[in-house]
Biopython code that builds the backbone (N, CA, C, O; Angstrom):
import numpy as np
from Bio.PDB.StructureBuilder import StructureBuilder

atoms = [
    (1, "MET", "N", (4.562, 4.783, -14.170)),
    (1, "MET", "CA", (3.593, 5.330, -13.256)),
    (1, "MET", "C", (3.962, 6.771, -12.921)),
    (1, "MET", "O", (5.140, 7.116, -12.822)),
    (2, "ALA", "N", (2.981, 7.572, -12.754)),
    (2, "ALA", "CA", (3.203, 8.950, -12.370)),
    (2, "ALA", "C", (3.554, 9.017, -10.890)),
    (2, "ALA", "O", (3.365, 8.047, -10.155)),
    (3, "GLN", "N", (4.062, 10.156, -10.461)),
    (3, "GLN", "CA", (4.414, 10.331, -9.059)),
    (3, "GLN", "C", (3.587, 11.451, -8.454)),
    (3, "GLN", "O", (2.984, 12.252, -9.168)),
    (4, "PHE", "N", (3.566, 11.498, -7.128)),
    (4, "PHE", "CA", (2.882, 12.547, -6.398)),
    (4, "PHE", "C", (3.895, 13.223, -5.485)),
    (4, "PHE", "O", (4.942, 12.653, -5.180)),
    (5, "ARG", "N", (3.583, 14.436, -5.052)),
    (5, "ARG", "CA", (4.516, 15.228, -4.251)),
    (5, "ARG", "C", (4.583, 14.707, -2.832)),
    (5, "ARG", "O", (3.557, 14.437, -2.208)),
    (6, "CYS", "N", (5.805, 14.567, -2.323)),
    (6, "CYS", "CA", (6.030, 14.113, -0.948)),
    (6, "CYS", "C", (7.034, 15.024, -0.264)),
    (6, "CYS", "O", (7.974, 15.513, -0.892)),
    (7, "ASP", "N", (6.829, 15.247, 1.018)),
    (7, "ASP", "CA", (7.773, 15.974, 1.852)),
    (7, "ASP", "C", (8.149, 15.067, 3.011)),
    (7, "ASP", "O", (7.299, 14.352, 3.542)),
    (8, "VAL", "N", (9.417, 15.092, 3.407)),
    (8, "VAL", "CA", (9.875, 14.321, 4.555)),
    (8, "VAL", "C", (10.571, 15.289, 5.505)),
    (8, "VAL", "O", (11.484, 16.017, 5.116)),
    (9, "GLN", "N", (10.118, 15.281, 6.758)),
    (9, "GLN", "CA", (10.696, 16.151, 7.781)),
    (9, "GLN", "C", (11.314, 15.293, 8.883)),
    (9, "GLN", "O", (10.760, 14.257, 9.251)),
    (10, "ASP", "N", (12.458, 15.723, 9.405)),
    (10, "ASP", "CA", (13.085, 15.065, 10.546)),
    (10, "ASP", "C", (12.533, 15.717, 11.806)),
    (10, "ASP", "O", (12.750, 16.905, 12.042)),
    (11, "LYS", "N", (11.818, 14.940, 12.614)),
    (11, "LYS", "CA", (11.184, 15.449, 13.832)),
    (11, "LYS", "C", (11.970, 15.064, 15.087)),
    (11, "LYS", "O", (11.432, 15.132, 16.192)),
    (12, "GLY", "N", (13.220, 14.666, 14.934)),
    (12, "GLY", "CA", (14.043, 14.274, 16.072)),
    (12, "GLY", "C", (14.015, 12.777, 16.295)),
    (12, "GLY", "O", (14.941, 12.073, 15.893)),
    (13, "ASP", "N", (12.965, 12.280, 16.930)),
    (13, "ASP", "CA", (12.874, 10.845, 17.194)),
    (13, "ASP", "C", (12.104, 10.103, 16.101)),
    (13, "ASP", "O", (11.945, 8.884, 16.171)),
    (14, "SER", "N", (11.625, 10.838, 15.091)),
    (14, "SER", "CA", (10.893, 10.223, 13.983)),
    (14, "SER", "C", (10.991, 11.108, 12.744)),
    (14, "SER", "O", (11.443, 12.252, 12.797)),
    (15, "TYR", "N", (10.551, 10.533, 11.634)),
    (15, "TYR", "CA", (10.411, 11.293, 10.394)),
    (15, "TYR", "C", (8.924, 11.435, 10.118)),
    (15, "TYR", "O", (8.143, 10.541, 10.445)),
    (16, "LEU", "N", (8.528, 12.544, 9.522)),
    (16, "LEU", "CA", (7.149, 12.746, 9.093)),
    (16, "LEU", "C", (7.151, 12.818, 7.576)),
    (16, "LEU", "O", (7.758, 13.712, 6.987)),
    (17, "LEU", "N", (6.464, 11.865, 6.946)),
    (17, "LEU", "CA", (6.344, 11.835, 5.497)),
    (17, "LEU", "C", (4.933, 12.297, 5.154)),
    (17, "LEU", "O", (3.955, 11.713, 5.622)),
    (18, "GLU", "N", (4.828, 13.336, 4.344)),
    (18, "GLU", "CA", (3.527, 13.849, 3.901)),
    (18, "GLU", "C", (3.437, 13.676, 2.387)),
    (18, "GLU", "O", (4.279, 14.172, 1.639)),
    (19, "ALA", "N", (2.400, 12.962, 1.951)),
    (19, "ALA", "CA", (2.178, 12.714, 0.525)),
    (19, "ALA", "C", (0.862, 13.368, 0.125)),
    (19, "ALA", "O", (-0.176, 13.103, 0.730)),
    (20, "GLU", "N", (0.906, 14.221, -0.890)),
    (20, "GLU", "CA", (-0.305, 14.888, -1.359)),
    (20, "GLU", "C", (-1.042, 13.978, -2.339)),
    (20, "GLU", "O", (-0.527, 13.643, -3.405)),
    (21, "LEU", "N", (-2.267, 13.583, -1.955)),
    (21, "LEU", "CA", (-3.093, 12.692, -2.775)),
    (21, "LEU", "C", (-4.519, 13.227, -2.851)),
    (21, "LEU", "O", (-5.454, 12.534, -2.450)),
    (22, "PRO", "N", (-4.707, 14.457, -3.361)),
    (22, "PRO", "CA", (-6.058, 15.012, -3.416)),
    (22, "PRO", "C", (-6.956, 14.223, -4.355)),
    (22, "PRO", "O", (-6.507, 13.751, -5.400)),
    (23, "GLY", "N", (-8.205, 14.081, -3.990)),
    (23, "GLY", "CA", (-9.179, 13.403, -4.831)),
    (23, "GLY", "C", (-9.240, 11.905, -4.633)),
    (23, "GLY", "O", (-10.077, 11.238, -5.241)),
    (24, "PHE", "N", (-8.371, 11.359, -3.795)),
    (24, "PHE", "CA", (-8.375, 9.920, -3.530)),
    (24, "PHE", "C", (-9.158, 9.624, -2.267)),
    (24, "PHE", "O", (-9.178, 10.419, -1.327)),
    (25, "GLU", "N", (-9.798, 8.470, -2.261)),
    (25, "GLU", "CA", (-10.437, 7.962, -1.048)),
    (25, "GLU", "C", (-9.408, 7.115, -0.309)),
    (25, "GLU", "O", (-8.448, 6.628, -0.905)),
    (26, "ARG", "N", (-9.617, 6.946, 0.995)),
    (26, "ARG", "CA", (-8.705, 6.132, 1.793)),
    (26, "ARG", "C", (-8.545, 4.722, 1.211)),
    (26, "ARG", "O", (-7.459, 4.144, 1.248)),
    (27, "GLU", "N", (-9.638, 4.184, 0.678)),
    (27, "GLU", "CA", (-9.617, 2.837, 0.114)),
    (27, "GLU", "C", (-8.775, 2.742, -1.159)),
    (27, "GLU", "O", (-8.379, 1.647, -1.558)),
    (28, "ASP", "N", (-8.500, 3.887, -1.799)),
    (28, "ASP", "CA", (-7.713, 3.918, -3.039)),
    (28, "ASP", "C", (-6.208, 3.874, -2.776)),
    (28, "ASP", "O", (-5.419, 3.731, -3.710)),
    (29, "ILE", "N", (-5.807, 3.996, -1.505)),
    (29, "ILE", "CA", (-4.402, 4.142, -1.144)),
    (29, "ILE", "C", (-3.894, 2.866, -0.485)),
    (29, "ILE", "O", (-4.547, 2.307, 0.396)),
    (30, "GLY", "N", (-2.733, 2.418, -0.916)),
    (30, "GLY", "CA", (-2.097, 1.244, -0.321)),
    (30, "GLY", "C", (-0.715, 1.601, 0.180)),
    (30, "GLY", "O", (0.010, 2.357, -0.467)),
    (31, "ILE", "N", (-0.346, 1.059, 1.334)),
    (31, "ILE", "CA", (0.988, 1.248, 1.894)),
    (31, "ILE", "C", (1.551, -0.149, 2.162)),
    (31, "ILE", "O", (0.984, -0.911, 2.945)),
    (32, "ASP", "N", (2.654, -0.475, 1.518)),
    (32, "ASP", "CA", (3.260, -1.793, 1.657)),
    (32, "ASP", "C", (4.711, -1.655, 2.094)),
    (32, "ASP", "O", (5.410, -0.715, 1.716)),
    (33, "LEU", "N", (5.137, -2.608, 2.891)),
    (33, "LEU", "CA", (6.506, -2.634, 3.375)),
    (33, "LEU", "C", (7.135, -3.945, 2.937)),
    (33, "LEU", "O", (6.615, -5.019, 3.238)),
    (34, "ASP", "N", (8.257, -3.858, 2.226)),
    (34, "ASP", "CA", (8.981, -5.035, 1.776)),
    (34, "ASP", "C", (10.431, -4.872, 2.227)),
    (34, "ASP", "O", (11.232, -4.221, 1.556)),
    (35, "GLY", "N", (10.750, -5.464, 3.355)),
    (35, "GLY", "CA", (12.097, -5.295, 3.910)),
    (35, "GLY", "C", (12.293, -3.866, 4.357)),
    (35, "GLY", "O", (11.609, -3.394, 5.265)),
    (36, "THR", "N", (13.221, -3.175, 3.726)),
    (36, "THR", "CA", (13.480, -1.773, 4.078)),
    (36, "THR", "C", (12.948, -0.816, 3.008)),
    (36, "THR", "O", (13.390, 0.330, 2.920)),
    (37, "THR", "N", (12.004, -1.286, 2.201)),
    (37, "THR", "CA", (11.397, -0.434, 1.178)),
    (37, "THR", "C", (9.918, -0.250, 1.485)),
    (37, "THR", "O", (9.167, -1.221, 1.585)),
    (38, "LEU", "N", (9.510, 0.999, 1.632)),
    (38, "LEU", "CA", (8.110, 1.356, 1.855)),
    (38, "LEU", "C", (7.555, 1.856, 0.526)),
    (38, "LEU", "O", (8.150, 2.730, -0.105)),
    (39, "VAL", "N", (6.421, 1.309, 0.100)),
    (39, "VAL", "CA", (5.813, 1.695, -1.175)),
    (39, "VAL", "C", (4.418, 2.245, -0.910)),
    (39, "VAL", "O", (3.591, 1.587, -0.277)),
    (40, "ILE", "N", (4.162, 3.455, -1.398)),
    (40, "ILE", "CA", (2.833, 4.065, -1.329)),
    (40, "ILE", "C", (2.264, 4.032, -2.738)),
    (40, "ILE", "O", (2.891, 4.510, -3.683)),
    (41, "THR", "N", (1.071, 3.465, -2.871)),
    (41, "THR", "CA", (0.402, 3.374, -4.167)),
    (41, "THR", "C", (-0.990, 3.965, -4.039)),
    (41, "THR", "O", (-1.681, 3.735, -3.046)),
    (42, "ALA", "N", (-1.399, 4.724, -5.041)),
    (42, "ALA", "CA", (-2.754, 5.277, -5.084)),
    (42, "ALA", "C", (-3.327, 5.019, -6.472)),
    (42, "ALA", "O", (-2.699, 5.312, -7.490)),
    (43, "ARG", "N", (-4.543, 4.458, -6.486)),
    (43, "ARG", "CA", (-5.217, 4.149, -7.762)),
    (43, "ARG", "C", (-6.558, 4.855, -7.772)),
    (43, "ARG", "O", (-7.274, 4.900, -6.771)),
    (44, "HIS", "N", (-6.877, 5.406, -8.936)),
    (44, "HIS", "CA", (-8.122, 6.152, -9.071)),
    (44, "HIS", "C", (-8.751, 5.818, -10.414)),
    (44, "HIS", "O", (-8.074, 5.801, -11.442)),
    (45, "SER", "N", (-10.046, 5.554, -10.395)),
    (45, "SER", "CA", (-10.731, 5.319, -11.661)),
    (45, "SER", "C", (-12.111, 5.970, -11.595)),
    (45, "SER", "O", (-12.727, 6.062, -10.533)),
    (46, "SER", "N", (-12.567, 6.409, -12.740)),
    (46, "SER", "CA", (-13.907, 6.994, -12.823)),
    (46, "SER", "C", (-14.469, 6.735, -14.215)),
    (46, "SER", "O", (-13.733, 6.513, -15.176)),
    (47, "GLU", "N", (-15.775, 6.771, -14.289)),
    (47, "GLU", "CA", (-16.460, 6.536, -15.555)),
    (47, "GLU", "C", (-17.613, 7.526, -15.654)),
    (47, "GLU", "O", (-18.335, 7.756, -14.684)),
    (48, "SER", "N", (-17.773, 8.096, -16.814)),
    (48, "SER", "CA", (-18.897, 9.005, -17.039)),
    (48, "SER", "C", (-19.421, 8.778, -18.454)),
    (48, "SER", "O", (-18.724, 8.226, -19.305)),
    (49, "GLY", "N", (-20.627, 9.202, -18.685)),
    (49, "GLY", "CA", (-21.184, 9.025, -20.021)),
    (49, "GLY", "C", (-22.573, 9.609, -20.118)),
    (49, "GLY", "O", (-23.226, 9.898, -19.115)),
    (50, "GLU", "N", (-22.994, 9.771, -21.325)),
    (50, "GLU", "CA", (-24.337, 10.279, -21.609)),
    (50, "GLU", "C", (-25.060, 9.252, -22.468)),
    (50, "GLU", "O", (-24.485, 8.683, -23.396)),
    (51, "LYS", "N", (-26.329, 9.025, -22.147)),
    (51, "LYS", "CA", (-27.146, 8.084, -22.923)),
    (51, "LYS", "C", (-28.337, 8.826, -23.514)),
    (51, "LYS", "O", (-28.814, 9.821, -22.969)),
    (52, "ASP", "N", (-28.797, 8.311, -24.637)),
    (52, "ASP", "CA", (-30.015, 8.879, -25.208)),
    (52, "ASP", "C", (-31.219, 8.229, -24.519)),
    (52, "ASP", "O", (-31.049, 7.423, -23.604)),
    (53, "LYS", "N", (-32.428, 8.577, -24.956)),
    (53, "LYS", "CA", (-33.648, 8.073, -24.298)),
    (53, "LYS", "C", (-33.792, 6.563, -24.400)),
    (53, "LYS", "O", (-34.520, 5.965, -23.609)),
    (54, "ASP", "N", (-33.108, 5.927, -25.363)),
    (54, "ASP", "CA", (-33.169, 4.469, -25.522)),
    (54, "ASP", "C", (-32.060, 3.751, -24.749)),
    (54, "ASP", "O", (-31.966, 2.524, -24.792)),
    (55, "GLY", "N", (-31.226, 4.510, -24.048)),
    (55, "GLY", "CA", (-30.150, 3.908, -23.269)),
    (55, "GLY", "C", (-28.870, 3.673, -24.042)),
    (55, "GLY", "O", (-27.962, 3.006, -23.547)),
    (56, "ASN", "N", (-28.782, 4.211, -25.252)),
    (56, "ASN", "CA", (-27.565, 4.077, -26.050)),
    (56, "ASN", "C", (-26.602, 5.204, -25.692)),
    (56, "ASN", "O", (-27.007, 6.348, -25.486)),
    (57, "TYR", "N", (-25.339, 4.861, -25.625)),
    (57, "TYR", "CA", (-24.340, 5.880, -25.292)),
    (57, "TYR", "C", (-24.141, 6.849, -26.449)),
    (57, "TYR", "O", (-23.992, 6.449, -27.603)),
    (58, "LEU", "N", (-24.143, 8.123, -26.108)),
    (58, "LEU", "CA", (-23.738, 9.157, -27.051)),
    (58, "LEU", "C", (-22.252, 9.453, -26.848)),
    (58, "LEU", "O", (-21.522, 9.775, -27.786)),
    (59, "ARG", "N", (-21.839, 9.333, -25.605)),
    (59, "ARG", "CA", (-20.442, 9.555, -25.232)),
    (59, "ARG", "C", (-20.203, 8.779, -23.947)),
    (59, "ARG", "O", (-21.049, 8.772, -23.052)),
    (60, "ARG", "N", (-19.060, 8.134, -23.856)),
    (60, "ARG", "CA", (-18.703, 7.410, -22.633)),
    (60, "ARG", "C", (-17.197, 7.545, -22.434)),
    (60, "ARG", "O", (-16.417, 7.259, -23.343)),
    (61, "GLU", "N", (-16.794, 7.981, -21.245)),
    (61, "GLU", "CA", (-15.379, 8.173, -20.949)),
    (61, "GLU", "C", (-14.997, 7.432, -19.682)),
    (61, "GLU", "O", (-15.775, 7.335, -18.733)),
    (62, "ARG", "N", (-13.782, 6.915, -19.694)),
    (62, "ARG", "CA", (-13.234, 6.248, -18.525)),
    (62, "ARG", "C", (-11.844, 6.815, -18.259)),
    (62, "ARG", "O", (-11.064, 7.055, -19.181)),
    (63, "LYS", "N", (-11.557, 7.019, -16.990)),
    (63, "LYS", "CA", (-10.239, 7.514, -16.596)),
    (63, "LYS", "C", (-9.672, 6.572, -15.552)),
    (63, "LYS", "O", (-10.390, 6.083, -14.681)),
    (64, "PHE", "N", (-8.375, 6.326, -15.650)),
    (64, "PHE", "CA", (-7.705, 5.497, -14.669)),
    (64, "PHE", "C", (-6.322, 6.076, -14.442)),
    (64, "PHE", "O", (-5.613, 6.420, -15.388)),
    (65, "GLY", "N", (-5.955, 6.177, -13.198)),
    (65, "GLY", "CA", (-4.623, 6.668, -12.867)),
    (65, "GLY", "C", (-4.036, 5.853, -11.744)),
    (65, "GLY", "O", (-4.733, 5.477, -10.801)),
    (66, "SER", "N", (-2.754, 5.583, -11.847)),
    (66, "SER", "CA", (-2.050, 4.849, -10.810)),
    (66, "SER", "C", (-0.764, 5.596, -10.502)),
    (66, "SER", "O", (-0.003, 5.953, -11.402)),
    (67, "PHE", "N", (-0.536, 5.825, -9.230)),
    (67, "PHE", "CA", (0.621, 6.585, -8.783)),
    (67, "PHE", "C", (1.357, 5.764, -7.739)),
    (67, "PHE", "O", (0.730, 5.080, -6.930)),
    (68, "SER", "N", (2.687, 5.828, -7.751)),
    (68, "SER", "CA", (3.450, 5.026, -6.815)),
    (68, "SER", "C", (4.763, 5.722, -6.479)),
    (68, "SER", "O", (5.397, 6.336, -7.337)),
    (69, "ARG", "N", (5.158, 5.614, -5.209)),
    (69, "ARG", "CA", (6.458, 6.117, -4.756)),
    (69, "ARG", "C", (7.057, 5.096, -3.810)),
    (69, "ARG", "O", (6.339, 4.471, -3.029)),
    (70, "SER", "N", (8.362, 4.923, -3.876)),
    (70, "SER", "CA", (9.078, 4.007, -2.994)),
    (70, "SER", "C", (10.066, 4.797, -2.153)),
    (70, "SER", "O", (10.656, 5.775, -2.613)),
    (71, "PHE", "N", (10.237, 4.352, -0.901)),
    (71, "PHE", "CA", (11.129, 5.033, 0.034)),
    (71, "PHE", "C", (11.972, 4.003, 0.774)),
    (71, "PHE", "O", (11.475, 2.948, 1.169)),
    (72, "ASP", "N", (13.249, 4.316, 0.957)),
    (72, "ASP", "CA", (14.133, 3.469, 1.755)),
    (72, "ASP", "C", (13.888, 3.823, 3.225)),
    (72, "ASP", "O", (14.045, 4.977, 3.624)),
    (73, "VAL", "N", (13.508, 2.837, 4.016)),
    (73, "VAL", "CA", (13.219, 3.080, 5.427)),
    (73, "VAL", "C", (14.248, 2.394, 6.332)),
    (73, "VAL", "O", (13.925, 1.982, 7.447)),
    (74, "SER", "N", (15.484, 2.274, 5.845)),
    (74, "SER", "CA", (16.563, 1.782, 6.697)),
    (74, "SER", "C", (16.686, 2.730, 7.885)),
    (74, "SER", "O", (16.630, 3.948, 7.716)),
    (75, "GLY", "N", (16.849, 2.186, 9.065)),
    (75, "GLY", "CA", (16.974, 3.030, 10.247)),
    (75, "GLY", "C", (15.646, 3.431, 10.852)),
    (75, "GLY", "O", (15.610, 4.206, 11.808)),
    (76, "VAL", "N", (14.539, 2.910, 10.303)),
    (76, "VAL", "CA", (13.198, 3.210, 10.816)),
    (76, "VAL", "C", (12.669, 1.992, 11.564)),
    (76, "VAL", "O", (12.849, 0.858, 11.122)),
    (77, "ASP", "N", (12.022, 2.229, 12.687)),
    (77, "ASP", "CA", (11.369, 1.158, 13.447)),
    (77, "ASP", "C", (10.070, 0.824, 12.716)),
    (77, "ASP", "O", (9.019, 1.397, 12.999)),
    (78, "THR", "N", (10.161, -0.111, 11.774)),
    (78, "THR", "CA", (9.034, -0.402, 10.881)),
    (78, "THR", "C", (7.841, -1.008, 11.604)),
    (78, "THR", "O", (6.729, -0.978, 11.075)),
    (79, "GLU", "N", (8.038, -1.557, 12.792)),
    (79, "GLU", "CA", (6.928, -2.127, 13.567)),
    (79, "GLU", "C", (5.993, -1.060, 14.121)),
    (79, "GLU", "O", (4.863, -1.363, 14.501)),
    (80, "HIS", "N", (6.455, 0.188, 14.169)),
    (80, "HIS", "CA", (5.664, 1.251, 14.792)),
    (80, "HIS", "C", (5.325, 2.399, 13.838)),
    (80, "HIS", "O", (5.035, 3.508, 14.287)),
    (81, "ILE", "N", (5.359, 2.145, 12.534)),
    (81, "ILE", "CA", (4.936, 3.158, 11.558)),
    (81, "ILE", "C", (3.431, 3.362, 11.700)),
    (81, "ILE", "O", (2.679, 2.396, 11.829)),
    (82, "SER", "N", (2.993, 4.614, 11.677)),
    (82, "SER", "CA", (1.560, 4.907, 11.720)),
    (82, "SER", "C", (1.203, 5.821, 10.550)),
    (82, "SER", "O", (2.043, 6.559, 10.035)),
    (83, "ALA", "N", (-0.070, 5.751, 10.143)),
    (83, "ALA", "CA", (-0.514, 6.522, 8.980)),
    (83, "ALA", "C", (-1.883, 7.124, 9.246)),
    (83, "ALA", "O", (-2.712, 6.540, 9.944)),
    (84, "ALA", "N", (-2.107, 8.313, 8.671)),
    (84, "ALA", "CA", (-3.406, 8.986, 8.747)),
    (84, "ALA", "C", (-3.625, 9.700, 7.416)),
    (84, "ALA", "O", (-2.674, 10.160, 6.784)),
    (85, "TYR", "N", (-4.886, 9.787, 7.000)),
    (85, "TYR", "CA", (-5.229, 10.450, 5.736)),
    (85, "TYR", "C", (-6.334, 11.447, 6.009)),
    (85, "TYR", "O", (-7.410, 11.079, 6.480)),
    (86, "LYS", "N", (-6.068, 12.717, 5.710)),
    (86, "LYS", "CA", (-7.044, 13.771, 5.969)),
    (86, "LYS", "C", (-6.858, 14.895, 4.960)),
    (86, "LYS", "O", (-5.738, 15.332, 4.698)),
    (87, "ASN", "N", (-7.965, 15.353, 4.400)),
    (87, "ASN", "CA", (-7.962, 16.482, 3.466)),
    (87, "ASN", "C", (-6.972, 16.304, 2.313)),
    (87, "ASN", "O", (-6.306, 17.258, 1.912)),
    (88, "GLY", "N", (-6.876, 15.078, 1.779)),
    (88, "GLY", "CA", (-6.031, 14.837, 0.620)),
    (88, "GLY", "C", (-4.555, 14.677, 0.922)),
    (88, "GLY", "O", (-3.743, 14.600, 0.000)),
    (89, "VAL", "N", (-4.186, 14.625, 2.209)),
    (89, "VAL", "CA", (-2.779, 14.471, 2.576)),
    (89, "VAL", "C", (-2.614, 13.221, 3.423)),
    (89, "VAL", "O", (-3.256, 13.069, 4.463)),
    (90, "LEU", "N", (-1.743, 12.327, 2.964)),
    (90, "LEU", "CA", (-1.392, 11.125, 3.712)),
    (90, "LEU", "C", (-0.183, 11.464, 4.567)),
    (90, "LEU", "O", (0.834, 11.936, 4.059)),
    (91, "GLU", "N", (-0.297, 11.219, 5.876)),
    (91, "GLU", "CA", (0.809, 11.467, 6.795)),
    (91, "GLU", "C", (1.271, 10.149, 7.391)),
    (91, "GLU", "O", (0.477, 9.406, 7.967)),
    (92, "LEU", "N", (2.560, 9.864, 7.252)),
    (92, "LEU", "CA", (3.149, 8.679, 7.866)),
    (92, "LEU", "C", (4.171, 9.133, 8.894)),
    (92, "LEU", "O", (5.047, 9.947, 8.603)),
    (93, "THR", "N", (4.048, 8.601, 10.089)),
    (93, "THR", "CA", (5.037, 8.846, 11.128)),
    (93, "THR", "C", (5.957, 7.637, 11.144)),
    (93, "THR", "O", (5.519, 6.507, 11.358)),
    (94, "LEU", "N", (7.234, 7.891, 10.914)),
    (94, "LEU", "CA", (8.244, 6.845, 10.799)),
    (94, "LEU", "C", (9.223, 6.978, 11.960)),
    (94, "LEU", "O", (10.197, 7.723, 11.858)),
    (95, "PRO", "N", (8.979, 6.261, 13.071)),
    (95, "PRO", "CA", (9.878, 6.378, 14.218)),
    (95, "PRO", "C", (11.274, 5.848, 13.899)),
    (95, "PRO", "O", (11.419, 4.823, 13.232)),
    (96, "LYS", "N", (12.281, 6.542, 14.370)),
    (96, "LYS", "CA", (13.655, 6.100, 14.151)),
    (96, "LYS", "C", (13.954, 4.915, 15.069)),
    (96, "LYS", "O", (13.405, 4.805, 16.166)),
    (97, "GLN", "N", (14.825, 4.043, 14.603)),
    (97, "GLN", "CA", (15.266, 2.925, 15.434)),
    (97, "GLN", "C", (16.131, 3.475, 16.556)),
    (97, "GLN", "O", (16.888, 4.427, 16.368)),
    (98, "ALA", "N", (16.006, 2.863, 17.722)),
    (98, "ALA", "CA", (16.852, 3.269, 18.837)),
    (98, "ALA", "C", (18.297, 2.952, 18.494)),
    (98, "ALA", "O", (18.592, 1.916, 17.898)),
    (99, "ALA", "N", (19.186, 3.841, 18.871)),
    (99, "ALA", "CA", (20.604, 3.618, 18.607)),
    (99, "ALA", "C", (21.071, 2.394, 19.390)),
    (99, "ALA", "O", (20.749, 2.233, 20.567)),
    (100, "GLN", "N", (21.807, 1.568, 18.739)),
    (100, "GLN", "CA", (22.341, 0.370, 19.372)),
    (100, "GLN", "C", (23.635, 0.742, 20.085)),
    (100, "GLN", "O", (24.658, 0.994, 19.450)),
    (101, "VAL", "N", (23.574, 0.772, 21.415)),
    (101, "VAL", "CA", (24.746, 1.096, 22.216)),
    (101, "VAL", "C", (25.371, -0.217, 22.659)),
    (101, "VAL", "O", (24.697, -1.037, 23.281)),
    (102, "PRO", "N", (26.648, -0.434, 22.351)),
    (102, "PRO", "CA", (27.279, -1.688, 22.740)),
    (102, "PRO", "C", (27.318, -1.836, 24.262)),
    (102, "PRO", "O", (27.511, -0.865, 24.994)),
    (103, "GLN", "N", (27.130, -3.066, 24.711)),
    (103, "GLN", "CA", (27.202, -3.367, 26.142)),
    (103, "GLN", "C", (28.659, -3.237, 26.600)),
    (103, "GLN", "O", (29.580, -3.565, 25.851)),
    (104, "ALA", "N", (28.859, -2.763, 27.819)),
    (104, "ALA", "CA", (30.192, -2.695, 28.388)),
    (104, "ALA", "C", (30.674, -4.117, 28.661)),
    (104, "ALA", "O", (29.922, -4.955, 29.160)),
    (105, "ARG", "N", (31.903, -4.371, 28.335)),
    (105, "ARG", "CA", (32.454, -5.699, 28.598)),
    (105, "ARG", "C", (33.967, -5.587, 28.706)),
    (105, "ARG", "O", (34.580, -4.648, 28.199)),
    (106, "ARG", "N", (34.546, -6.562, 29.374)),
    (106, "ARG", "CA", (36.001, -6.628, 29.521)),
    (106, "ARG", "C", (36.553, -7.500, 28.419)),
    (106, "ARG", "O", (36.011, -8.565, 28.121)),
    (107, "ILE", "N", (37.624, -7.050, 27.823)),
    (107, "ILE", "CA", (38.296, -7.806, 26.767)),
    (107, "ILE", "C", (39.582, -8.388, 27.362)),
    (107, "ILE", "O", (40.444, -7.664, 27.860)),
    (108, "GLU", "N", (39.680, -9.678, 27.296)),
    (108, "GLU", "CA", (40.854, -10.377, 27.840)),
    (108, "GLU", "C", (42.032, -10.227, 26.882)),
    (108, "GLU", "O", (41.874, -10.220, 25.661)),
    (109, "ILE", "N", (43.185, -10.112, 27.461)),
    (109, "ILE", "CA", (44.413, -10.006, 26.666)),
    (109, "ILE", "C", (45.006, -11.385, 26.531)),
    (109, "ILE", "O", (45.279, -12.054, 27.528)),
    (110, "ALA", "N", (45.204, -11.807, 25.316)),
    (110, "ALA", "CA", (45.824, -13.106, 25.077)),
    (110, "ALA", "C", (47.327, -12.973, 25.206)),
    (110, "ALA", "O", (47.903, -11.949, 24.840)),
    (111, "GLY", "N", (47.926, -13.956, 25.699)),
    (111, "GLY", "CA", (49.398, -13.910, 25.816)),
    (111, "GLY", "C", (49.945, -15.252, 26.220)),
    (111, "GLY", "O", (49.212, -16.228, 26.382)),
    (112, "GLU", "N", (51.277, -15.281, 26.381)),
    (112, "GLU", "CA", (51.951, -16.513, 26.747)),
    (112, "GLU", "C", (51.942, -16.735, 28.223)),
    (112, "GLU", "O", (52.474, -17.737, 28.699)),
]
sb = StructureBuilder()
sb.init_structure("model")
sb.init_model(0)
sb.init_chain("A")
sb.init_seg("    ")
for serial, (resi, resn, name, xyz) in enumerate(atoms, 1):
    if name == "N":
        sb.init_residue(resn, " ", resi, " ")
    sb.init_atom(name, np.array(xyz, "f"), 0.0, 1.0, " ", f" {name:<3s}", serial, name[0])
structure = sb.get_structure()
């Protein structure tokens, strides 16, 4: 599968992933999450042709393209990922997981 250009920016509390997908409709784009792997897929197909007066094809062409990229989203709060598609650019906001701060506790000393 071919790939498309992506940029990832660190915005402090989140990452911004921008994928350039010009010519695609929103319905052509899929975003799937499998564990800590995020997969963006875009499929495009078109058909064109010319017919004579009797409806017979003089020329008929079909194009199909499928593009896919995978990203490791370890450390991302996957429950709060959001996506928007505008002017051929898919934007995903990937919030970072809150840092796990250990709870304060007393540790007992074992001894005789």
